N, C-alpha and C positions, 0 to 999 in steps of 0.2 A: 753966750758961747759964740766964738768966732764963726762967721758965715762959712758955709761949705765945709762942714766938719762931719766926719763919720765917727759915731760912737759905737763900738762893738757891743752888742747886747751882752749883759752880764751873765746870762744863762750859758753862754758859750764857754765860760770859765768854771763851770760847776764840776766838781769831782774829778779834777785833773790829777793824774797819778803823781804822787810825791810832792804835792803842792797844797798843803793845808793852811796856807798863810792868809792872815786877814788883810784884805786890800785897804790901803790908805790913799787918800787923794789930796792934792793941793791944786788950787786954781792959779794958773800962770797965763796972764793975758787972755783970759776967757777960755782957756783950754783946761780940761780936767786931766791932770797928770798923776799917774799911778805909781806908788812905791810900796815896798814892804819894809818893815822895821822890826827886827826880831832880836831878842836877847838883851843883855846888858853888859857893860864893860867897854874896853877900848874898841872903837868902831872899826868895822871893815866895810868899805863902800865899794860896791861892785858895779862896773860899767859894762853893759852888754854890747854886742855887735849886730851885724846885719845877716839875715833878717830875723834875728832872735828877739827875745825879751827876757825879763828877769828870771823866767822859768829855767833858763840855761844854768843858773847857779843853784838849782835845787839840791844837787848832791853835795855842795860845799856848805850850805847854810847849817844843817844839823851839827856836823862836827865843830864848826866855828862857834856856834852858839853854846854847845856843850862845854867847850874849852873856855868859856867866859868872855866871849866877844858879842858886841852888838853888831848885827849885820843889816846893812841897808842896800837894797837894790831898787832902782827905779827904771821905768820904761820911758824911753824917749817919745816925744810927740811922733805919732805915726806908727807906734809899736805897742805890743802887749795890750794892757787895759787902758792905756792913755788914749786921749782923743787923737783923731787922725785927719788933719786938713787934707782935702782931696786934690788941691792944686799942687802939682809937683814943683812948680816954681817957688812955692812957699818955703821949701826946705833948703837951708843953707847951713854951713858949718858954724857960722857965727850964731845963728838962731838956736841950733842944738846946744851950743856952749852956754848961751844965755839962759836957756831953760834949765840946764844942769845947775847953774849958779842959783837960780830962783828956787829950785826944789831943795837943794842941800843947805842953802844959806841959813834958814830958820832952825835947822836941826841941832844946833849947838854942838857941832863936832869938834873934838879935840884929840890930838894924838892918833889921827885916823890912818889906817892902812888903805890905800887906794889900789883896787884890783882892776886891770883893764885887759880887754881882748878885742881884736878886730877894730871896728870903728870906735869901740870904747877907748882905744889908745889915744887918738887925736882929741877926743872929747874929755876923757878922764884925766889925761896927763896935763891938758891945758888947765882944767880945774885945779889940779894938784899944785902946779907951779904958781897959779894965781892966788892960791890959798895955802902957801907953804907954812904959814904959822899954825895951821890946823892939821897938817899932814906930817906924819912921822916916818912913813914907809911907803914904798911902791912895790907892787907885784905886777910884772909886765908879761903877758901871755900872748903869743901869736898875733902881733900887731906891728904897725910901723907908723912913722910920721911921714906924710906924703908931701914932699917938697918939689916934686916934678919928675922923679924917676920911680918906676914901678916894675914889678916882675912880669915875665911873660904869663905866668899863671894868673896874675891879677888881670892883665889885659884880656885874657880869654874870658874870665868871669865878667868883666865890664861889658864886653861885647855881647855875651849871653843875656845879661840884664837889659841892655839897650834894646835887644830884639824881643824881649819877653816882658812887657809891662805887667801882664797878669802872672807875676812871678810864682812859679810852682814851689812854694815854701817848703812843703814836706819833702819833695824830691831834692831840693837844695840841701836840706839838713841831712837827709839820708846819704847823699853823695859826698858830704864833707865830714863824715864821721867814720871812724875805723870799725865801730861796732854796728850791728844791725839794730836799728831802732824799732821798738814794738809799735804796733799800730796806734795804741792809745797815746804814746809819747809823740808820734808824728802828728796826731790830731791836736795835741796840746800846743805844738808849735804853729799849727795852722789855725788854731782857734781865733786869734786876733783878726784874721783876714778873710772874712766870708765873701767878699766881693772884690772886683777889680779896683773900684774906687778906694777901698780901704787899704790898698797896697801902694798908694802913691809914695809914701815915705820910703818904703822898702825898695820900690822900683828906682827911686831917685838916688839913694845912697851911693851906689857904685859910680854914678856919674858926677858926684861931688868930689871924688878923689882927683886932685890936681895931677895931671900927667905931663905938665910942662911947668917950668919955674914961674912963669907969669900968670898962671891960672889962679882963679879964686881959691883962697884958702892956703896957698903955698907959702905966702909971706907969714901968715899967722902960725902955721905949723913949724916953719923955720925958727920963729921966735920961741916956741915951746922947746924945740930942739936945743937952742942956745941956752935956755934956762936949765935944761937937764944937764948940760955940760958943766954946770956949777952945783949940781945936786950932790951934797956930801952925805946926806942921810941914807940909810940902807935901802937897797933896791934888789929885789929878787927877780931874776930874768929866767923864765921857764918856757921853753918852746917844745912843741911836740915833734916826733920823729917822722911824720908823714903828712906834711902840709905843703901842697904845691904853691899856695899863695904866699906863705911866709916860710920858706924852706929852712930847715935846721941844717947846720948851725948858723948859717950866714945871717939870717934875719935877726936872731938874738944877739949875735956878736956886735951888730950895730949899736945896741944899747949897752952891752958890757964895756965896749970901748968908749962910749960917750959919757956914761954916768960915773962920776968918781966913787959913789957909794955902792956901786954894783959889785957883787961877787961873781964867781964863776957861773956860767950859764948851766941851768939844770935841764937835762933832757927828759921829757915825759914820753915814755915808751908806750906803744900801743894806742896812739892817739893821732887823730888827723886835725883838721882846722878847728873844729869845735871841741877842743880838748877838755873843756869842763864837762861836756856830755860823755866823752869817752872815759875820762879818768878824773872826775871831779873829786872823789874821795882822796885819791893820791895827791892831787894838787893841794887840797886842804891840809893834808898831813905834812907836806913840804912847808907850807906856809906856817903852820903851828910850830914845827921844829925850828924853823929859821927865826920865828918871832920870839921864841922863849929865851 
C-alpha cells in the first residue's frame, strides 16, 4: 500500500441506512479502491462529487436495478471506503481521472449510461469521452466543466473549504440539501472521515477547481468540453431548482447548448445541490423514462 495512506476501519460502514450492498475492491497503484456493482443489464455508471461517496446514489440504485440495469458506483481515492492518501498535494484532476479509468476498464462495460454530479462531472465526462465506444448515454446533474470561470456560490464554498481543512462533512451535506437529513444518514456521510488526516482528499477537491484559464486542469477540462460539442448520442440534463453553486437554469443550459444530443433541460423540484439525496427516486424515474 502507498505510504501515508489512511484506511477507514470497515466497522464504520456497518449497518448504514439504505446501504446493503456488498463492497468490492480493486488495487490501483497500491491503493484499495472501493466500488459496488449491482444488478444485470445495460450498465449505469455513477460518479459522485465532493465530499460524498457512492452512498449518495443509494436512492437511485434499487429502481435502476429493478428496471433491468447493472449499476456501478465507485469511491474516488480519498473518499468512501477507498484508501485515502493523507498528503493533499497527492490529489490532482489527472490522478482522479486515471483511477477512474483503472477501476472501470476491467469491468467490460458496453452501452453504458454515465451519471455525473458535482466533481463527478469533470471526472465522469472525461472518462465518457475517452471511452465513447463504451458509452451510449450521458446523464448530467448539477455540475460544470471548470475552464477558468466559476460562480460566486462556488467561490464562497472554495473559500470555506480553504479555511476549514477539518471539513465538517455532515454540516456540508445538511446545508446543501433541501430536505432535513436524519442523524443516521448524516453519520453515513461522515463515516469515511473519522480524522482530519482522512479528509485530505475532501479538503483539497475545492482547491483543484481551476479559477483562471491557465490553472492546472483547465486545459484538460476544455478538451472534454470540446469533445462534448461533438457528442451526438443522447444526453439528459437535469438540474435542481435551488443550488447556489450550479444555479438553475443557467448552469444546465451550458450543457444543453453545448451537446448536440441533449434534449430540453429537466428541472428537479424540491432539491438543492445534492439532488440525488433530495430527489433520488424522481431522478431515477426520469432516467428510466428517457432511457426506454
